[in-house]
C-alpha positions as CSV (number, residue, x, y, z in Angstrom):
1,X,-13.7,2.1,-13.3
2,X,-13.6,2.7,-9.5
3,X,-11.6,5.4,-7.8
4,X,-8.1,4.5,-6.7
5,X,-7.9,3.7,-3.0
6,X,-5.8,6.2,-1.1
7,X,-3.4,5.0,1.5
8,X,-3.4,6.7,4.9
9,X,0.2,7.6,5.5
10,X,-0.3,8.1,9.2
11,X,-1.8,4.6,9.5
12,X,1.2,3.1,7.8
13,X,3.5,4.9,10.2
14,X,1.5,3.7,13.2
15,X,1.7,0.1,11.9
16,X,5.5,0.4,11.3
17,X,5.9,1.8,14.8
18,X,3.8,-1.0,16.2
19,X,6.0,-3.6,14.5
20,X,9.2,-2.0,15.9
21,X,7.6,-1.7,19.4
22,X,6.3,-5.3,19.5
23,X,8.8,-7.2,17.4
24,X,11.9,-5.1,17.3
25,X,13.8,-3.2,14.5
26,X,14.8,-6.4,12.7
27,X,11.2,-7.2,12.0
28,X,10.6,-3.9,10.2
29,X,10.4,-4.6,6.5
30,X,8.3,-3.1,3.7
31,X,6.5,-6.5,3.4
32,X,5.8,-6.7,7.1
33,X,4.3,-3.2,7.1
34,X,2.2,-3.9,4.1
35,X,0.8,-7.1,5.5
36,X,0.1,-5.5,8.9
37,X,-1.5,-2.4,7.3
38,X,-3.6,-4.5,4.9
39,X,-2.2,-3.0,1.8
40,X,0.2,-4.1,-0.9
41,X,3.9,-3.8,-0.7
42,X,3.7,-1.4,-3.7
43,X,1.3,0.7,-1.6
44,X,3.9,1.1,1.1
45,X,6.5,1.9,-1.5
46,X,4.3,4.5,-3.1
47,X,4.0,6.3,0.2
48,X,7.6,6.0,1.3
49,X,9.7,4.5,-1.4
50,X,12.3,2.7,0.8
51,X,12.6,1.4,4.3
52,X,15.1,4.2,5.0
53,X,12.5,6.8,4.0
54,X,9.9,5.1,6.2
55,X,12.4,5.2,9.2
56,X,13.1,8.8,8.5
57,X,9.3,9.6,8.5
58,X,8.9,7.7,11.8
59,X,11.8,9.7,13.3
60,X,10.4,13.0,12.1
61,X,7.0,12.1,13.6
62,X,8.5,11.1,16.9
63,X,10.6,14.2,17.1
64,X,7.6,16.4,16.3
65,X,5.6,14.8,19.1
66,X,8.5,15.0,21.5
67,X,9.3,18.6,20.7
68,X,5.7,19.6,21.1
69,X,5.6,18.1,24.6
70,X,9.1,19.4,25.4
71,X,8.2,23.0,24.4
72,X,5.2,23.0,26.6
73,X,7.3,22.0,29.6
74,X,10.4,24.1,28.8
75,X,8.6,27.3,27.8
76,X,10.2,30.3,26.0
77,X,13.7,31.3,26.9
78,X,14.6,28.2,28.9
79,X,18.2,28.0,30.1
80,X,20.3,25.0,29.0
81,X,19.8,23.5,32.5
82,X,16.0,24.1,32.3
83,X,16.0,22.5,28.9
84,X,17.6,19.4,30.3
85,X,15.1,19.4,33.1
86,X,12.3,19.6,30.5
87,X,13.8,16.7,28.7
88,X,13.8,14.6,31.8
89,X,10.2,15.5,32.5
90,X,9.1,14.9,28.9
91,X,10.8,11.5,28.9
92,X,9.3,10.6,32.3
93,X,5.8,11.4,31.0
94,X,6.0,9.3,27.8
95,X,4.1,6.1,27.9
96,X,5.7,2.7,27.7
97,X,4.5,2.1,24.2
98,X,6.1,5.3,23.0
99,X,9.4,4.4,24.7
100,X,9.4,0.9,23.3
101,X,8.9,2.3,19.7
102,X,11.6,4.9,20.1
103,X,14.1,2.4,21.4
104,X,13.3,0.1,18.5
105,X,13.5,3.1,16.1
106,X,17.0,4.0,17.5
107,X,18.0,0.4,16.9
108,X,16.9,0.7,13.3
109,X,18.7,4.0,13.0
110,X,22.0,2.4,14.0
111,X,21.9,0.6,10.6
112,X,21.7,3.8,8.6
113,X,24.6,6.3,8.9
114,X,22.6,9.4,7.7
115,X,19.8,8.8,10.3
116,X,22.5,8.2,13.0
117,X,24.0,11.6,12.1
118,X,20.6,13.2,12.5
119,X,20.1,11.5,15.9
120,X,23.5,12.5,17.1
121,X,22.7,16.1,16.1
122,X,19.5,16.0,18.1
123,X,21.4,14.8,21.2
124,X,24.0,17.5,20.8
125,X,21.2,20.1,20.7
126,X,19.8,18.7,24.0
127,X,23.1,19.4,25.7
128,X,24.0,22.6,23.8
129,X,24.9,25.5,25.9
130,X,25.7,23.7,29.2
131,X,28.6,25.4,30.9
132,X,30.4,22.3,32.2
133,X,32.6,24.5,34.4
134,X,29.6,24.8,36.8
135,X,28.4,22.1,39.1
136,X,24.8,22.9,38.0
137,X,25.5,22.1,34.4
138,X,27.5,19.0,35.3
139,X,24.6,17.7,37.3
140,X,22.2,18.5,34.5
141,X,24.4,16.6,32.1
142,X,24.5,13.6,34.5
143,X,20.6,13.8,34.8
144,X,20.3,13.8,31.0
145,X,22.6,10.8,30.6
146,X,20.9,8.9,33.4
147,X,17.5,9.6,31.7
148,X,18.7,8.2,28.4
149,X,20.4,5.2,30.1
150,X,17.3,4.2,32.1
151,X,15.1,4.4,29.0
152,X,17.5,2.2,26.9
153,X,18.1,-0.3,29.7
154,X,14.3,-0.7,30.4
155,X,13.0,-0.8,26.9
156,X,15.8,-3.0,25.6
157,X,14.6,-5.4,28.3
158,X,18.0,-5.4,30.1
159,X,16.6,-4.0,33.4
160,X,13.0,-4.8,34.1
161,X,11.3,-2.0,36.1
162,X,7.9,-1.6,37.5
163,X,6.1,1.7,37.0
164,X,6.8,2.4,40.7
165,X,10.5,1.8,40.2
166,X,10.5,3.9,37.0
167,X,8.9,6.8,38.9
168,X,11.4,6.4,41.8
169,X,14.3,6.6,39.4
170,X,12.9,9.7,37.8
171,X,12.4,11.2,41.2
172,X,16.2,10.7,41.9
173,X,17.1,12.1,38.5
174,X,15.0,15.2,39.0
175,X,16.7,15.6,42.4
176,X,20.0,16.0,40.6
177,X,18.5,19.0,38.7
178,X,16.6,20.4,41.7
179,X,19.9,20.6,43.6
180,X,20.8,23.3,41.0
181,X,18.1,25.6,42.4
């Protein structure tokens, strides 16, 4: 009797992210992931159990990648405004595929209240500590919201942008924060 084939969990996550990025959140099913990964539906379920657990694993993976890049940019002891600036820079540096997958993942999260709560908490932490009684913090908050808005508008296909236009918008957003200096 042969050894049982092991399933590469990271490969399954990559396949699921690709499905969301190319076909949207509605296309994400256990069956679609299994077919695209070349494994059985039971194989996907043995790794993740349910679609909700698969989504949670994708979110955890994306947040881990984001946080690693964010921490490199923000550094130790960053102020709340510096953390927003690091968020803007981290977002600007992500590739189109990453943004597309994240927007699709966010669309999938809207269907699951517990994942939505985790995402809300993540956003709250990004803005935590801003003293909105100062012009500096208010501009940082505006830069944060502009960053999130342009990502959603572009990757939901509502506002097509070339890479040059994308860079110009981020130059403008970064100017909001630079005015703080």
